[in-house]
N, C-alpha and C positions, 0 to 999 in steps of 0.2 A: 729306359729313357730313349725316345726317338732321336736319331741323329739329325741335326739341323744345319743347313748351309746358310751362312749369314750373307746378306747383301741381296741384290736384285738378280734373281735367277730366271726372270721372265725371258722367254725366247730361247732358253737353252734346251737342247733335245734330251731325250731320256738317257742316251748313252753318255753324254757329257755329265749329266747329274750323277749317274752311277759311278763314273770315274772320280768325280769330286767326293762323293760319299766314301769311296774306297780309300781316300787319303786319311780318313779317320783311323783306319786300321794300322797305319804306319807307326812304328815305334823305333826311335833312333837310340844309339848308344848315348848315354847322358853326356859324354865328353865331346860329341860331335855337334856342330852347329846345324848342319844339314848334309845329307849325302848327295853325291853326284846324281844318283838315280832319281831321288825325290825332286831335286832341282830341275832335272830334265822333264819330269812328269808335269810339274806345274807350269813350266815354260811352254810345253807343247799345248796344254789346255788353253793357256793364255793366248797363244798365237791363233789357235783354231777359233776361239770365241771373240778375239779382239778385245779382251777384258783383262784387267789386272786380277791376279789370283794371289791370295795371301794365306799364310798359316800362322797360328799362334801355338808355339811349342813350349811346354813347361820344362823344368829342369830334370825331370825324369825321362825326357825324350819323347813324351807323348803329345800327339797333336790334339789340342783342346778345341780349336776353332778352325774351320775352313771358310774363307771369306771371298766373295765375288764382288769386284768393283766394276768400273767401266774403263774405257781406253785412256782416261785422263787421271784417274785416281782411285783410291780405295778407302773405305771407312771402317775403322776398328770398332767392333761392338763393345758395349759396356763390359768392363772387366771387373772382377771381384775387387772390392776396396781393401781386402785383407792383403797385407804385404808380409814378406817373410821376416820383417823386423824393422825397427826404427831407422837403423843405419843402412838398410838393405834396399834392394830394388823389388819390383813386383814379383819376380820369380818366373817370368815368361819372356820369350823373345819373339819378335815379329819378322817373318821372312815373306817377301812378296815380289812379284814380277814387275818389271818395267818393259814397255813394248817398243820404245824408240831408242834403246841403247843408252839412255841417260842414267846417271849415277843417282845417289840419294838426293832427294829434294828437300827444300826448306820445310815442307809439310811433314815429311818423314821424320826430320830431326825434331820438329815441334812435338810430334806424337811421342818420340823417344823421351823428351824431357817432361812433358806434361803427365804422361802415364807412368813415368819412371820404369821403363822397360829395361830388361837386362841388356838388350842389344836390338838394333834394327838393321836389316840388311835387304838389299834389292838384288834380284837375279835378272840379268840381261843377257841377250844373245851376243856372243863374240862376233865381231865383224870379220868377214872374209873366211870364216871356217866354222865347222860344226862344233858347238860347245857353249857352255854357259859361264858367265863371269859373275862373281859375287862381290858386292861392295858393302862393307859393314861399318856402322858407327856406334859409339857408346859414350856415356856420360863420363865426365872427368871432374875431379875436385876443383875448387875455385882457384887454387894457386897455379894452375896450368896456363899461365900467360893470359888470364882473363877469359879463357874459352869455357864454354859450357860442355862441348862434346869434342871428340876426336874421331879419326877414321883409321881403318886399315886399308892399305892399298888394294885396289881392285885386282883380283887374281882369278884364274880359272877355278871353278869349284873343286875339282880333284886336288888342287894344290893348297886349298884352304884347310890347313891341318892343325889348327890350334886346339889345345885341350880346353874345351869350354868351361868345365867345372873349375879347373885350376884358374882360368882367366877371370871368371866372375867372382870367385872367392877372394882373389888378390885385389880385384878392383874394389870390392866392398870394404876390405880391410884398409885400403888406401883412403877411402872416404872417411872411415872412422879415425884414422891417424890424423888426417888433415883438419878434421873438425876440432880436434884437440880439446881444449878446455870448454868449448861450447857444447861438446857432446854430453847430453844428459839423458839418462835412461828414463823410461816411462814412469818408473817408480819414484824418481826424484822430482819430476815436474816437467812442464811444457817448455818448449823453446819457441821463440817467435821472431818475426821480422816486423818492425814497426813501420807503417806506411804513413808518412806525413804528406797530406794533400794540401799544397800551398795555394791559397786563393789570394788575389791581389791585396785584400785588406789585411792579410796576415804575413805578407812577405818579410817585413822587417823583424818579425818575432819568431821566425821559423826555428832558430836554434833553441829559443826558450821553450817553445811548444814541444819540440822533439825531446829535450831534456826532461820536461815534465812527464811526457808519455813513458819514457824509460823508467822514471821514478815510480809511476803508477804500476807498471808491469812488475817492477821489483817488489812493490808492496803486495801484489797479487801472487807472488811466488813464481813468476814467469821469467825465464832467462831470455834476455834480448841478445840475439846473435848479430843483428845488423839493423840499421835504420835506412830507409829509402825515402828520399824526398821527391815527390812528383809535382810538376807544375803544369797541369793541363790547361789548355786554352779555354776549355769549358768542361763542366762536369758531365760525364757520360751518364745518360739516364739509366742504363742497364748495369754498367760496371763501375761507375764513378770516374775511373781514369782510363778507360779504353781496354779492349780485350788484349791487344798486343802487349801493353804494359803489364797486365795481369799474368800473361804467359811468361814474361821475363821474370816476374816475382816468383813464379812456381819453380823455375829453373834455379833461381838463387836459393830457394828453400831446400831444394834437393842437394845442392852443393854444401850448404851449411848445416843441414840436419834439422831445419825448423819444421814444426808441424802446425804452426798457427800464424795467421796474418792478423795484425792488430791495426786498424785504421783510426787515425785521430779525428776523422770527420764522421759525423753521424751517417749511418747507412740505412736505407729503406729496407723493409723486409724483402722486397724483390731483388734489390742489389745484393744482399747477403746470400740469397738463394742462388743467384746467377754466378756470383764469384765462387761460391762453394762448389757449384756444378762443374765449373771449369777446372778448378784447382784440386778438388777432392781434399782440401784442407779445411780445418776449422777457421772460421772467419768471425771476428767480433769487432765492434766499434768502441769508441771511447766510453759511451754510456754503459755498455755491457761490462766493460772493464771496471768502471767505478762501482757498478752494482755488485760485481763479484767481490771487490775489496770490502765493501760494506757487509756483504753476506758472510765473508770469512771472519770479520771482526766483531760481528754482533754476538754478545754474550749475556745479555739480559733479556727478559721477556719482552720489554718494550721495544728494544732495538731490533730483536728478531721479527716482531710483528711489523715494524716499520719497513724493514728490508723486504720481507715477503710481500707486503703491500706494494712497494715500489716495483718489485720484479713482476708481479702479476699485472700491474698496470702497463708495464713495458711490453710484456709478452702478449697481452690481449690481441693486438692487431697482427701478431705474428703466428698465431695458433694454426692458421691454414697453411703456413709454409713448412712443408716437410723437407728439411734440408740438414746438411751436416752442421750448419751454423746453429740450428736450434739445439743440437746436442750439446752445445757449449753450456746450456742452462739445464742439462739433464744429467750431467755427470762430470767429474773432474773439476778443473778450474771453471767456476761459473755454475757448478751444480749444487753449490751450497744454497739452501733456501727452499723454494717450493718443491724441487725434486721432480723426477720423471712422472710419477703418478699424477700429480696435480696438473702438469703441463699437458697431459693427454686428455684431460676432461674437456667437455665442450664449453662454449662461451657462457652458457647460462650458469654452469656450476662455478666457473671462474668468477663471474659477477657475484654469485652468492657468497663465495669465499671473500671477495673484496669487501662486501657489505658486512660480513661477520668481523673481519679485521678492523674495519672502521668503527664498529660498535665497541670493540675492545679498547681501541685507542681513546674513545670518548670516556670510557670508564677510567682509564689511566689519567686522562686530562682532569677529571673530577678530583682524583686524589692529589694531583699536582696543585689544583686550585686551592684545596684546603691547606696545603703546606704553604703556599704563597700568601694566603690570608693571614696565617700565623706570623709570617715574616713581616707583612705590612703592619700588623698590630704591634709588633715589637719595635717598629720604627728604626730598626738597625739598617744602616746603609748597605746596599747590595751592589757589588761590582762584578760585572760579567766580562770574562776574558774572551775576546773574539779575534779572529785573524785567519789568514790563509793557512791551508793545511801544512803541517810540518814546520810551523813558525816557532814552535817551542812553548805552546800554551800550557801543556801538562807539566813541563819542567818548571815553568814559573809558578804554577799553582803549588807544586810540591815544595818549592823553596819558600814561598810566602806563608804556607799553612803547615809546613813541616809534616807533609803527608807522604804517602808512597803510592801515588797513582802510577799505573804502568806507563812507561815512556819508551817509545821506539822511534828510531830515525827513519820513519816511513810515513807516506801520506795516509791520512785518516786512521792514525793509531788510536784516536779517541772518538768514540761514537756516542757514548752515554754521558749525559750532563752530570757533572760532579760538583757538589757544594761542600765548602769547608769554611771554618772560621779562621780569619787571619791571625797568625801567631808570630810574625816576624816584624821587627826584632823582639816584640813582646805581644802578648795577647791583646787584640783590639776588637772592638765591636764592629767589625766589617765582615760581611759575608761575601766570599769569593765563589763564583761559579765558572766552570770550564765548559766550553761548548764544542760541538763538532766543527772541524775546520772547513773553511769555504774554499772554493776553487773556481777558476774561470769556466764559464759555460757549464755550471752545475746542472745535471739533468733535472728537468722540471718535476719528473715523477719522484725524485729523491727529495726535492725541496718540499713538495706537497706532503710526502710521507713523514718528513721530520718536522713538520710544522709544530707539533706538540712540543718537541724538544726546543725549537727556536723560540717558542712563546715565553720561555724563561727570560728572554731578553726584555720582554715588556715590563718586567718588574725591576729591572736594573736602574739604579740611580746614575751609574756611570759605566760606559763601555770602554774597557781597556783594549785598545786595538793594537795587538802585537804584530810587529812586522819583522820578517827575516831580512836584516840589512845586507847579508851576504848574498842574497839572491840578485842576479843580474837584472831581473825585471821587477824589482820590488815596488817600483812606482805603479806598474800595471796591476800588481797584486793588491796594492792599496785601493786602486779604483775598483777592482773586482769585489773586494769586501764591502766597500761603500755602496756599490750597486745592490748587493744582496740586502744590506741593512735598510736601504731606502725602499727596496721592493717589499720588505716586511712591514713597511709603515713606521719605521723607527728613526726616521731622519731627524726627529726632534730630540733624540737622546744625546746627552752630553758625551763626548768622546775625548779620550786621552791617548794619543799615539805614542807607542813605546817601541823603539827600535831594539831588536834583540840580536844576539850573535855578533857583537862588536869585536869579539876575539878573533873573528875570521876575516876582518876587513882592515884596510889601511885607515888608521884613525885620524889622519890629517884632515879629512873632509867631514868628519862627524859633527863638529860644531856648526858648520854651514847647514847640514841636513837638519839638525835639531832646531835651528832658528827658522828654517823654511817651514817646518811642520809644527813648530811650537811643541816639540816632543822631548822625551827623555830616552837616553840610550843605555842599554844594559847588556850583560851577558848572564843569562839565567844559569847556564852550565858552569861558568867560572865564578858565579856569585859576585859579579862586578856591577856597580852602579845601583844596587838595591837601596843603598843609603840615600840616594837621590829620588828613587822611584816612590818609596813609601810616603815621604812628605808631599810629593807631587799628587799622589792619590788623595791624601788628606786635604790638601788645599783645594783640589777640584771639587771634593764633596762639600767642604765648608762654603765654597763660593755658591754652591747649589742650595745653601740653607740647611745643611745637615751637619751635626756635630759628631765627631768621632771620639769615642771615650775608650780609655785603656782599661786593662784589668777586668774585662768582661767575664762573666761566668757561664756564657753560653756553651753548650756541648756541641761537638762535631755533628753535622747533619749530612746524611747521604741520600741522594735520590736514586 
């Protein structure tokens, strides 16, 4: 393999190039940061050429790169993305010269943090006498007074006698200790920092949006180690929030051990690529996160088809972007669904796959139509439970039908429509259906893919709109659900608002809320208020011209 000198070597004579090439043959004791002889060699070449000279040295003491800059700065070449471990640094140190006697610059420290180098140091000539001074900097955990890095005092190179292997090992161990409970190994899951980009229209809801993003990450199996709120004056077209803010986020990720950035604002394919290019971290937005949750929870043929269809529609405009971000949909969190092989095919094959999935959904829809026809012929009232995600719909279905539908305290725990006959307090001829939960700014690709599921609502005689009363923003959640219902062309459907989780709130204001929304309040978990809910359902159906009869003989029906 030929030896390559990185940087602009134009104008360097043959002798200088030979001396630079000779630096590749240098091998240090692993415990030494740099020898006095090597420091003198690069300083002499730097003065002769009026250019900064740099070395990338690995932990075995071998020089991996020789770099030539100019008199103002130096650019580090692309390094391997493989690091020595989740809690560790990249495994190389960067030593370079400064020509004006200056110490480490802001650019040097930014490189240290962004590239997660073991150490960065500059070699300068001592004033007034022959000899070189070394000034070194290194990253520190977050608890060090809010600092990202720290320094060693400038000293003559021969006096710089730290044991580098011992130093870097202890530093890495300190990072692991300080990360504490947030430190999660690769086998256990990803850790992330949630980035909330606050636009003027969302300023008053920032806490609610941030809390919801944390819940979504939890549902996806991602550990949130920190949340960062950014209030840009305007959205940056390349990075959304500006390159400087992105660099600060990378430093925080290094301190906390996060390997993923999750933005609550939708990112363009170009923005994802640009942010990933700077950070070398996986980057996803809210839409990708929701797609990931749906993919992880899809367990029937229909839901798997719907999720894959949504993912492929989302990925289509991103196929040309070869970036770390795309790998989020190729493996690990976000890799459930289409998988790497399908993502690498060209657009034509993806379009063919989408067409195939749409045909299969049409077939599923035909089966659903037949079942719905039977229900219409039976003239049995149908009540569909709708509501914001994690409002307790499945818990209520289980209570009213004495079923055992899986329930989890996570967003989108239910993806598949479930139909049961009402059995509480006695068997009645009422069909109850549970639907997928709604959410603010639900990605359009998901809404389109789940249209077959949501079509179940067209046959409902009554929509039971379940609301989590303990949510601080429950009024906004009501508006979000109503918006989705109206967008589906179901604004004419009769609705009964039911406030759930009254066991978690101060009950003194419940009567006022009930009067305001003409609603019923319950606790499905504590089985409170059900004696008021059932008559309210019957009354709503009777007012609609439907008669509810007891002691029905209908069998349980599952979709």
